C-alpha positions in Angstrom: 0.0 0.0 0.0 2.8 2.4 0.8 4.5 2.3 -2.6 1.4 3.3 -4.7 0.7 6.1 -2.2 4.2 7.3 -2.5 4.1 7.3 -6.2 0.8 9.2 -6.2 1.9 11.7 -3.6 2.3 14.6 -6.0 -1.2 13.9 -7.4 -2.8 14.1 -3.9 -0.9 17.2 -2.8 -1.3 19.2 -6.0 -4.8 20.5 -5.4 -4.0 21.7 -1.9 -0.7 23.2 -3.1 -2.5 25.1 -6.0 -5.0 26.4 -3.6 -2.2 27.6 -1.3 -0.5 29.3 -4.2 -3.6 31.0 -5.5 -5.1 31.9 -2.1 -2.0 32.9 -0.2 1.3 33.1 -2.0 0.2 35.1 -5.0 -1.9 37.6 -3.1 0.9 38.0 -0.6 3.5 38.7 -3.3 1.1 41.0 -5.1 0.5 42.9 -1.8 4.2 43.5 -1.3 4.4 44.9 -4.9 1.4 47.1 -4.4 3.0 48.5 -1.2 5.4 50.3 -3.6 2.6 51.7 -5.8 -0.2 54.1 -5.9 -3.4 52.3 -7.0 -7.1 52.2 -6.9 -7.3 48.6 -8.3 -4.3 46.3 -8.8 -4.5 46.8 -12.6 -3.9 50.6 -12.5 -1.0 50.5 -10.0 1.8 53.0 -10.7 5.3 52.6 -9.1 6.2 55.2 -6.5 9.1 53.4 -4.6 9.3 53.8 -0.9 7.1 56.8 -0.8 4.2 54.9 0.7 6.5 53.6 3.6 7.7 57.2 4.2 4.1 58.4 4.4 3.2 55.6 6.7 5.9 56.2 9.2 5.2 59.9 9.2 1.6 59.3 10.0 1.1 60.1 13.7 -1.9 57.8 13.8 0.2 54.8 12.8 2.8 55.5 15.4 0.1 56.0 18.1 -1.6 52.8 16.9 1.7 50.9 17.2 2.1 52.2 20.8 -1.4 51.2 21.7 -1.0 47.8 20.2 2.3 47.1 22.0 0.8 48.2 25.3 -2.4 46.2 24.7 -0.4 43.1 23.7 1.7 43.2 26.9 -1.2 43.7 29.2 -3.5 41.1 27.5 -0.8 38.4 27.3 -0.2 38.7 31.0 -3.8 38.9 32.2 -5.2 36.2 29.8 -2.5 33.7 30.4 -2.3 34.2 34.2 -6.1 33.9 34.7 -6.4 31.1 32.2 -3.7 29.0 33.9 -5.2 29.8 37.3 -8.7 28.6 36.2 -7.2 25.6 34.5 -5.2 24.6 37.6 -8.3 25.0 39.8 -10.5 23.0 37.5 -8.0 20.1 37.5 -8.2 19.7 41.2 -11.2 17.4 41.1 -13.8 19.9 42.3 -17.5 19.4 41.8 -19.0 20.8 38.6 -15.6 21.3 36.9 -17.1 20.2 33.5 -19.9 22.8 33.8 -17.3 25.5 34.7 -15.2 24.6 31.7 -18.2 24.9 29.4 -19.3 28.3 30.9 -15.8 29.7 30.7 -15.4 28.6 27.1 -18.7 29.9 25.8 -17.6 33.6 25.3 -15.1 32.4 22.7 -18.0 31.3 20.5 -19.5 34.8 20.2 -18.4 37.0 17.4 -16.1 39.9 18.1 -18.4 42.6 16.6 -21.3 41.4 18.7 -19.2 41.4 21.8 -17.9 44.9 21.1 -21.4 46.3 20.9 -22.7 44.4 23.9 -19.8 45.4 26.1 -20.1 49.0 24.9 -23.6 49.1 26.3 -22.4 47.5 29.5 -19.6 50.0 30.0 -21.7 53.0 29.0 -24.4 52.0 31.5 -21.8 51.8 34.3 -19.9 55.0 33.3 -23.1 57.0 32.8 -23.5 57.1 36.6 -20.3 59.2 36.6 -21.5 61.5 33.8 -19.1 60.0 31.2 -19.0 57.3 28.6 -16.5 54.8 27.2 -15.3 56.7 24.1 -14.8 60.0 26.0 -11.6 58.9 27.6 -8.7 56.9 26.0 -8.0 55.2 29.3 -11.5 53.9 29.6 -11.4 52.7 26.0 -8.1 50.9 26.4 -9.1 49.0 29.6 -12.5 48.3 28.2 -10.9 46.6 25.2 -8.6 44.6 27.6 -11.6 43.4 29.6 -13.6 42.4 26.5 -10.7 40.4 25.0 -9.8 38.8 28.2 -13.4 37.8 28.9 -13.6 36.3 25.4 -10.2 34.4 25.2 -9.5 33.2 28.8 -11.8 30.2 28.3 -10.1 29.1 25.1 -6.7 29.3 26.6 -7.9 27.6 29.8 -8.8 24.5 27.7 -5.3 24.3 26.3 -3.8 24.7 29.8 -6.1 22.0 31.1 -4.9 19.6 28.4 -1.3 20.4 29.4 -1.9 19.9 33.1 -3.6 16.6 32.5 -0.5 15.4 30.5 1.9 16.0 33.5 3.2 12.6 34.4 1.6 11.4 37.6 4.9 9.6 38.7 6.7 12.9 38.7 4.0 14.4 40.9 4.1 11.5 43.2 7.9 11.7 43.5 7.7 15.3 44.4 5.2 14.6 47.2 7.4 11.7 48.5 10.4 14.1 48.6 8.4 16.5 50.8 7.5 19.2 48.3 4.5 21.2 49.1 1.8 22.2 46.6 3.5 25.5 45.7 6.9 23.9 45.2 5.4 21.2 43.1 3.6 23.8 41.0 6.8 25.8 40.4 9.3 23.0 39.9 7.2 20.2 38.4 3.9 21.4 37.0 4.9 24.6 35.2 8.0 23.1 33.5 5.9 20.2 32.1 3.2 22.6 31.0 5.6 24.8 29.0 4.4 23.5 25.6 0.9 24.7 26.5 2.4 28.0 27.7 4.2 28.3 24.3 1.0 27.8 22.4 -1.1 30.1 24.5 1.5 32.9 24.5 1.7 32.6 20.7 -2.0 32.8 20.3 -2.5 35.7 22.7 0.4 37.6 21.1 -0.8 37.2 17.5 -4.4 37.8 18.5 -3.5 41.0 20.3 -1.7 42.4 17.3 -4.3 41.2 14.8 -7.3 42.5 16.8 -9.7 44.4 14.6 -13.4 43.7 15.0 -13.6 44.2 18.7 -11.7 47.4 18.4 -13.9 48.7 15.7 -17.2 47.7 17.5 -16.2 48.8 21.0 -14.6 52.2 20.5 -14.0 52.7 16.8 -10.7 54.2 17.8 -12.4 57.1 19.7 -11.7 59.6 21.2 -9.8 61.7 18.7 -7.1 64.3 19.5 -4.9 66.6 17.5 -1.3 65.3 17.5 1.5 66.6 15.3 -1.0 68.6 13.2 -3.4 65.8 12.5 -6.3 64.0 14.1 -5.3 60.8 15.9 -7.7 58.1 17.2 -6.4 57.4 20.7 -7.7 53.8 21.1 -7.0 52.7 17.6 -4.9 49.5 17.2 -2.8 48.7 14.1 -5.3 46.6 12.2 -8.0 49.2 12.5 -5.5 52.0 11.6 -4.6 50.1 8.4 -8.3 49.7 7.6 -9.0 53.4 8.3 -6.0 54.5 6.2 -7.3 52.5 3.2 -10.6 54.2 3.4 -9.3 57.8 3.6 -9.2 58.1 -0.2 -7.8 56.2 -3.2 -4.4 58.0 -3.0 -3.8 56.3 0.4 -4.4 52.8 -0.7 -0.7 52.2 -1.3 0.1 53.7 2.1 -2.3 51.3 3.8 -0.7 48.4 1.9 2.7 49.5 3.0 1.5 49.6 6.6 0.1 46.1 6.2 3.5 44.8 5.0 5.2 46.4 8.0 2.5 45.0 10.2 3.1 41.5 8.8 6.8 41.7 9.4 6.3 42.9 12.9 3.9 40.1 13.9 6.1 37.5 12.2 9.3 38.6 14.0 7.6 38.8 17.4 5.9 35.4 16.9 9.2 33.7 15.9 11.1 35.4 18.8 8.4 34.3 21.3 8.4 30.7 20.0 12.2 30.5 20.3 12.2 32.0 23.8 9.5 29.7 25.2 10.4 26.5 23.4 13.9 26.8 24.9 12.4 26.4 28.3 10.4 23.3 27.5 11.5 20.0 29.2 11.5 16.6 27.7 9.3 14.1 29.5 
């Protein structure tokens, strides 16, 4: 059976490979080319060199969005992973109703980001109205509102991954630690966490990339508001990178190339950070 399958391997892989070329590789390469052009549609693109990149980096909104995204990524990675691991650890301690809690915590992940954005906007505005303010009137409120929304949505998903990692910890290692006199805290630090590092790698990667790619929740919750004048232009104070690229594309057709240049920079940034994170966390994984 193996030899016929090996001979037909190109035939089986060809449809998927063609779809990958058509659906990803070609649009990706075309996008890089268009980042050096002014265009309304890809057919009328005119070469302008690095002018789009210069405009992008001179845009105060893009710089502010980068700062917002970096701060949001750091805060959300810490909050989501710490709480997800805490809940996962608690739900693997043989407490009653653990399966029900897992389902309840996971359910927010099934709701669309736009729906969550509008629902949480109503919740935050109802609370803040008591203090004669609202979510989009203050950049701090908008930032932390976005952190709460995303954490509420993603903690349950990351918790499931951590639960799988905790259940895979060898029981003989746990038993050996107890026999050696290690208390629960020492066992957690020196046995459990090192063995759960593969799950930590996955969850950190997902929260990092999700934080940088966040778009629909940002658009629905604050839309980038409030706006302020910075460096002679209007800047949306709670706008993240993905929403900034979208907004830049919709300014006018002369900025389509600038938006594409920002998208290329965005891709490089996320790729570099993801690779660096993978290398840093995988180096700490232990072999069972």
